[in-house]
C-alpha positions in Angstrom: 2.6 -6.2 -30.5 2.1 -6.5 -34.2 -0.5 -3.7 -34.1 1.6 -1.4 -32.4 4.5 -2.0 -35.0 2.5 -1.2 -37.8 0.0 1.5 -36.1 2.9 3.7 -34.4 4.6 4.7 -37.6 1.3 5.6 -39.4 0.5 7.9 -36.4 3.6 9.5 -36.2 3.6 10.0 -40.1 0.1 11.6 -39.7 1.0 13.9 -36.5 4.2 15.1 -38.6 2.4 15.9 -42.0 -0.6 17.5 -41.0 -1.6 21.0 -41.9 -2.4 23.8 -39.7 -5.5 23.7 -38.2 -6.2 27.3 -37.2 -8.1 26.7 -34.3 -9.2 28.7 -31.8 -8.7 28.1 -28.2 -11.6 29.3 -26.0 -10.5 31.1 -22.9 -12.8 28.5 -20.9 -10.4 25.6 -21.7 -7.6 27.6 -19.7 -10.2 27.5 -17.0 -11.0 24.0 -17.0 -7.3 22.9 -17.1 -6.7 25.0 -14.1 -10.0 23.5 -12.3 -8.5 19.8 -13.3 -4.8 20.8 -12.1 -6.8 22.4 -8.4 -8.7 19.6 -8.0 -6.1 16.9 -8.3 -3.8 19.0 -5.9 -6.8 19.6 -3.5 -7.5 15.8 -3.6 -4.1 14.9 -3.1 -3.9 17.1 -0.1 -6.7 15.7 1.5 -5.4 12.1 1.1 -2.3 13.2 2.4 -3.9 14.9 5.4 -6.7 11.9 5.8 -4.1 9.0 6.1 -2.7 10.0 9.5 -6.2 10.6 10.7 -7.2 7.1 9.9 -4.1 5.9 11.7 -4.6 8.0 14.9 -8.7 7.0 15.1 -7.3 3.5 14.6 -5.3 3.7 17.9 -8.1 5.0 19.9 -10.7 2.8 18.4 -11.9 0.2 21.0 -11.8 -3.3 19.6 -13.6 -6.2 20.4 -11.3 -8.9 22.1 -13.4 -11.8 20.6 -12.8 -10.7 17.2 -9.2 -10.2 17.4 -8.1 -13.4 15.3 -11.4 -13.3 13.5 -13.0 -16.2 15.0 -15.7 -15.7 17.7 -14.9 -17.6 21.1 -17.2 -20.4 22.3 -20.4 -19.5 23.5 -20.4 -16.1 22.5 -23.0 -14.4 20.5 -23.9 -11.3 19.1 -25.9 -9.0 21.1 -29.5 -8.7 20.5 -31.2 -5.2 20.5 -33.3 -3.9 23.6 -36.8 -4.4 23.3 
């Protein structure tokens, strides 16, 4: 907490008393920002669509009655692969 109390005024002072940079912003920066925003919106859309899809597939998935409580029944074994 002591670091924040000392660093905040120093950083704020440097930001307020800085000189103009006269920097050139390349047009590619705009496309990079737009690409990031597009990826964010598209990713959120896919997550929003896939969440109900998982719920629907879980409803129709066959469940193993032996594994309902996580404990296998007595005498049950895993099926061996056919030879």
